[in-house]
C-alpha distance (Angstrom), angle and dihedral (degrees) to the residues before:
residue distance angle dihedral
X1 . . .
X2 3.77 . .
X3 3.76 118.9 .
X4 3.78 118.6 -113.2
X5 3.77 92.3 -94.4
X6 3.81 90.0 -104.3
X7 3.76 124.5 150.3
X8 3.81 121.0 -93.2
X9 3.79 97.8 -177.2
X10 3.79 131.1 108.0
X11 3.80 134.2 51.5
X12 3.83 117.1 -28.6
X13 3.80 94.6 -111.0
X14 3.79 90.6 45.7
X15 3.81 90.4 51.7
X16 3.79 90.8 49.1
X17 3.80 91.4 50.4
X18 3.81 89.2 46.6
X19 3.82 92.0 51.8
X20 3.80 91.4 48.9
X21 3.79 92.2 49.9
X22 3.81 90.3 47.9
X23 3.81 89.1 54.7
X24 3.81 90.3 48.3
X25 3.82 89.9 53.0
X26 3.81 91.4 46.2
X27 3.82 91.8 48.7
X28 3.80 92.4 48.6
X29 3.81 96.5 -117.4
X30 3.81 86.8 117.1
X31 3.79 110.3 45.7
X32 3.80 135.9 -168.7
X33 3.80 107.9 -78.0
X34 3.82 94.6 24.8
X35 3.79 114.2 137.6
X36 3.81 118.2 -121.9
X37 3.80 115.3 -150.0
X38 3.79 122.1 178.4
X39 3.80 93.2 -134.8
X40 3.81 95.8 50.8
X41 3.81 94.2 43.4
X42 3.80 92.6 46.8
X43 3.81 89.4 54.3
X44 3.80 91.6 44.4
X45 3.82 93.3 50.9
X46 3.80 96.1 36.3
X47 3.80 94.1 -124.2
X48 3.79 138.8 106.9
X49 3.79 124.3 -82.6
X50 3.83 94.6 -110.1
X51 3.85 97.1 72.3
X52 3.81 89.2 41.0
X53 3.80 89.3 55.6
X54 3.82 89.2 50.7
X55 3.82 91.4 48.2
X56 3.80 92.1 51.4
X57 3.81 89.4 49.7
X58 3.83 90.5 53.4
X59 3.80 91.8 47.3
X60 3.78 89.7 51.4
X61 3.82 90.6 49.7
X62 3.82 88.0 52.7
X63 3.80 90.6 53.4
X64 3.80 92.9 -115.4
X65 3.80 95.6 111.1
X66 3.77 131.3 43.9
X67 3.80 133.5 -174.8
X68 3.79 118.9 -118.8
X69 3.83 115.8 -159.3
X70 3.82 113.2 -104.7
X71 3.81 89.9 1.2
X72 3.79 107.4 64.3
X73 3.78 134.9 -144.3
X74 3.82 117.7 -3.9
X75 3.78 136.2 173.0
X76 3.80 105.9 -98.1
X77 3.77 119.8 -106.6
X78 3.79 120.0 -146.5
X79 3.78 119.0 -143.2
X80 3.80 125.0 -137.8
X81 3.80 95.2 -90.1
X82 3.82 93.0 47.9
X83 3.81 91.5 51.4
X84 3.81 90.0 49.8
X85 3.80 92.1 49.3
X86 3.79 91.5 46.9
X87 3.81 92.7 52.5
X88 3.79 91.9 44.5
X89 3.79 89.0 57.9
X90 3.80 93.4 42.0
X91 3.80 90.8 50.8
X92 3.80 91.2 52.7
X93 3.81 94.2 48.0
X94 3.82 96.9 42.6
X95 3.82 92.9 46.4
X96 3.80 89.0 50.8
X97 3.81 90.0 50.0
X98 3.81 91.7 51.3
X99 3.80 91.7 49.7
X100 3.80 93.0 49.2
X101 3.81 91.2 46.2
X102 3.82 90.4 53.9
X103 3.78 86.9 59.9
X104 3.81 102.3 34.9
X105 3.82 109.1 28.2
X106 3.79 119.8 106.5
X107 3.81 120.1 -128.0
X108 3.81 88.3 -109.3
X109 3.80 91.3 55.1
X110 3.80 91.7 49.1
X111 3.81 90.3 49.4
X112 3.82 89.4 52.0
X113 3.81 92.1 49.5
X114 3.82 89.4 50.7
X115 3.81 91.2 47.7
X116 3.80 91.8 52.5
X117 3.79 90.8 52.6
X118 3.81 92.0 48.1
X119 3.80 88.9 52.5
X120 3.80 90.3 48.1
X121 3.81 91.6 51.0
X122 3.81 89.0 55.0
X123 3.82 95.7 44.1
X124 3.78 116.7 121.5
X125 3.80 103.7 -160.2
X126 3.78 134.0 57.1
X127 3.81 91.4 -126.9
X128 3.80 91.8 53.6
X129 3.79 92.0 45.8
X130 3.80 91.8 50.5
X131 3.79 92.6 48.3
X132 3.81 93.4 49.2
X133 3.79 91.4 45.5
X134 3.80 88.4 54.7
X135 3.81 89.9 48.3
X136 3.81 90.6 51.4
X137 3.78 93.1 54.8
X138 3.80 93.9 43.0
X139 3.82 91.6 49.7
X140 3.79 89.7 50.3
X141 3.79 90.4 49.3
X142 3.81 90.7 50.9
X143 3.80 89.7 50.1
X144 3.83 90.3 54.9
X145 3.82 87.7 67.2
X146 3.79 97.4 -151.2
X147 3.79 116.0 128.3
X148 3.81 94.3 -164.9
X149 3.78 91.6 54.0
X150 3.80 89.4 48.9
X151 3.80 90.4 54.4
X152 3.81 92.6 48.6
X153 3.81 92.9 50.0
X154 3.81 91.8 45.2
X155 3.79 90.3 55.5
X156 3.79 91.4 48.3
X157 3.80 91.9 50.8
X158 3.79 91.3 67.5
X159 3.79 91.4 62.6
X160 3.81 90.8 43.9
X161 3.80 89.1 63.9
X162 3.80 93.0 69.1
X163 3.78 95.1 54.9
X164 3.79 89.0 90.4
X165 3.82 130.1 -125.4
X166 3.79 117.1 5.7
X167 3.80 119.8 -95.6
X168 3.83 85.0 -125.9
X169 3.82 86.2 82.1
X170 3.80 87.8 73.4
X171 3.83 107.5 85.5
X172 3.81 94.2 -150.3
X173 3.80 92.6 47.5
X174 3.80 91.6 47.0
X175 3.81 92.1 56.4
X176 3.81 91.2 46.3
X177 3.81 91.7 49.0
X178 3.80 92.6 52.7
X179 3.81 90.0 51.7
X180 3.80 91.6 47.1
X181 3.79 90.0 51.2
X182 3.80 87.9 54.5
X183 3.80 90.2 55.5
X184 3.79 89.0 53.3
X185 3.80 91.5 49.0
X186 3.82 91.3 49.4
X187 3.81 90.0 53.5
X188 3.81 90.6 48.5
X189 3.79 91.3 52.2
X190 3.82 90.0 49.1
X191 3.82 89.2 49.6
X192 3.79 87.2 -129.8
X193 3.79 107.2 153.2
X194 3.80 95.5 -174.3
X195 3.81 94.3 49.2
X196 3.81 90.9 46.3
X197 3.81 91.3 53.3
X198 3.81 92.2 46.2
X199 3.81 93.3 47.3
X200 3.80 92.0 50.6
X201 3.80 91.3 45.6
X202 3.82 90.3 54.3
X203 3.79 89.7 47.4
X204 3.80 92.4 52.5
X205 3.79 92.1 46.2
X206 3.81 89.8 53.3
X207 3.80 89.8 52.0
X208 3.80 90.6 48.2
X209 3.80 92.8 52.4
X210 3.80 90.6 51.8
X211 3.81 92.2 46.0
X212 3.80 92.6 51.7
X213 3.80 89.9 48.5
X214 3.81 89.2 53.3
X215 3.79 90.0 49.6
X216 3.80 93.0 51.3
X217 3.81 90.2 48.2
X218 3.82 91.9 52.2
X219 3.79 90.4 48.9
X220 3.82 91.5 51.7
X221 3.78 91.2 47.8
X222 3.79 89.6 51.0
X223 3.79 91.4 51.1
X224 3.82 90.5 48.9
X225 3.80 91.9 47.8
X226 3.82 92.6 -117.8
């Protein structure tokens, strides 16, 4: 599988701190708008401030962190239009991957993609669901067998991290996503490129609607001081 397009440069301790902060962002324990201070993160990770400083620098280079005057480093927040643009691009890339996979994937690869979704449908925790959902999409991307598409999706995945908690945390959305995955798998098995693209496009649009609803809810909570 491809990696997540995340940086592997810098000193070893800085890379380790970077990887741990990436996982914290992915898990939702660091959220958009959260302040990142070297002292607090060093205590949290049990390391010195130097690798934390390097990790923050790498996160900033990735576009995940920005500096706010008189406040410091914070996890970037995407506005409504940025989220829409991000999902528009993701929809295009993921639909293309599904269409290519319908043509290029082996039967074994399709069976593995189906197995991942079955495991996701039976998962009992949000963390497990999110991990298996990520595996499903990465396996599909591998099955598309296009290195340039893999690079484009890997780059996009960095921005996806700062959207906040996964939509898989929503029980209704989780059930819908598992069904939508099944439609993609059915199109793969039929070797129907058009149906595979359409099924993935519908899946991505469902995720986008849920993400925008989450964004509006956070904005209302912020206005209400919640």
